[in-house]
N, C-alpha and C positions, 0 to 999 in steps of 0.2 A: 675538785678544783674549787678554791675559794678566792675571790678577788684576784684572779689570775695567778694565784700561787698554790702550791700543794701544802696543805695544813696538817700538822701533827698536833693532836690533842693528848695531853697526859691527864688522866682522870682517875679518880678512885670512887668506890662506893662508900658513902657515909650515911648510916641510918636509912638504908634502902634506896637512896638517891644518888645519882652520879654527880660528882663535883669536879669541875674542870680545874686542874692545878697549873697548867701551862699550855700556851698556844705558841707554836713556832712556825715560821715560814722559812724555807730554805731560800738562799739567794736566787733571784729570778733568772739570772744568766746561767747559773749551774742547773737550775730546773729545766730550762729550755734545752741545754746541751744534753742533759740526761734523757729527756723525753725523745729528742731526735735520735739519740744513739739506740735507746731501747726499741724504737719503732722500726729500726733497721734490722732487728733480730727476727729471723723467720719464725721461730717457735712463738713468739709473742703474737703474731697474726694467726698462726695455726690454732693456738689455745685461747685466742681472743682476751689476752691478759690486759687488764685495765689498772693503771697505777691510781690508787685512791689517795695515798698520803705518803710523804717521805720527809725525813729530816736527817741530820747528820748521823750516820750509822743505822738508819732505820728505814724500812720500806714496808708498805701495806699495799696489797693488790687483791683483785678478785679475777676469777675465771668462771665463765658461765658453764653449767652443766651441759654436756653434749653426750648423748647415749653412744655415739660412734667411738667414744673413748672408754667404754665400759670394759671391765674385765670379765672373768668367767661367771661371776654371780650378779651380773647386772647392776654394779656400782662402779664409780669411777676407778679405773685401773691404778693400782698402786704405783706403777711406773710413771704414770701421768702425774700423781701427787708428788713423787720424788722429783720429777722434772720441774714442777712448779716451785717446790722448796729450793731446789738448786738455783733456779733463775732469780727468784726474788731475794735469795741470800746475796747473789752477785750484785743486784741493784742496790742493796743496802750498803755494800762495800763501795760501790761507785759513788755514793753520796759523799764519801770521804776521799776517794782518790781522783774523782773527776771521771768522765765517761771514756777517756781514751787510754788509761793505763791498763796494760794487758794483765789479765787475771786468768787463772784456771783452777778448777776444783782439784784438790788433792785427795780428799776423802769425804764421805758423808755416810751417815746412818739415819734410819727413819724407824719409827715405831708407829704402826697402824693401830688405832684405838677404836674405830667404828667405821662402817661403810659410809662412803660419801655418795648421796643420792641427789644432791642439789648443787647449786653454784658453790664455789669454794672461795674462802678468804684466806689469804696467806700473809702472815706477819713475821718479818725478819728483823732481828736485832744483832748488830755486831757485838760480840763479847769482848774482843780485844783487836785493836787495829795495830798489828805488828809491822815491823819493817819488812818481814818476809811472809809470815802466816797471818791469816785473818779468820778465826773461828766465828761462826755465826749460829745463833739458835733460830729455829723457825717453827711456828705453830700454824696449823691448818685447821680451819673451822668450816662446818657446813652452814647453810643459810639459817639454821635454827640455833646457831652459836654453839653447836656441839663440837668439841675438839676431836677431829677425826684422825689426826696424826701430829707428831712433833718430830723435828729433825735437827741434827747437828751437822753443819757443813763447814769444811775448812777450805779456804782458798789460798793459793800462793800468789804473791805479787811478782810477776815476771819483770825483768829489766827491759826486754823487747819481745816482740812476737816472733816465735820460731819461724824459720823459713818453711815455705810449703813446697819447695822444689823436690822432685823425686829423683833419686839417683840410681 
């Protein structure tokens, strides 16, 4: 959080130093609504997801390493990394739809590049904000800034939430 707003920095490396190209704050009302909505999602509490920055079509978050979520070889389980990618992709789309438009994942794939033995940073960017489908790219990094995985996630924008009634 920066001055009460979530900040997105666009930067490049030039001659070995970072140069900030753009600083953008999302609308404070949208930010509040997004944070309130995100905090109601049970997996956010379980994985202790923290939103670090967001902008229109973009979300960056972190989740602390917890050995309870290790896989067979004592690194963060791939299913947890996939869940994080899926969730942050959704949050990136919500910066464009608002927090109450119903969305659901249609498909996703992930490529694991290295074991994750530390906190994980998740960066999601909407590729195309369509009327129906919204593809998103997601990069996942460990605390040493090693890319441990990258994912592609597609969401569908639903007109309404389907009924939960059982028949």
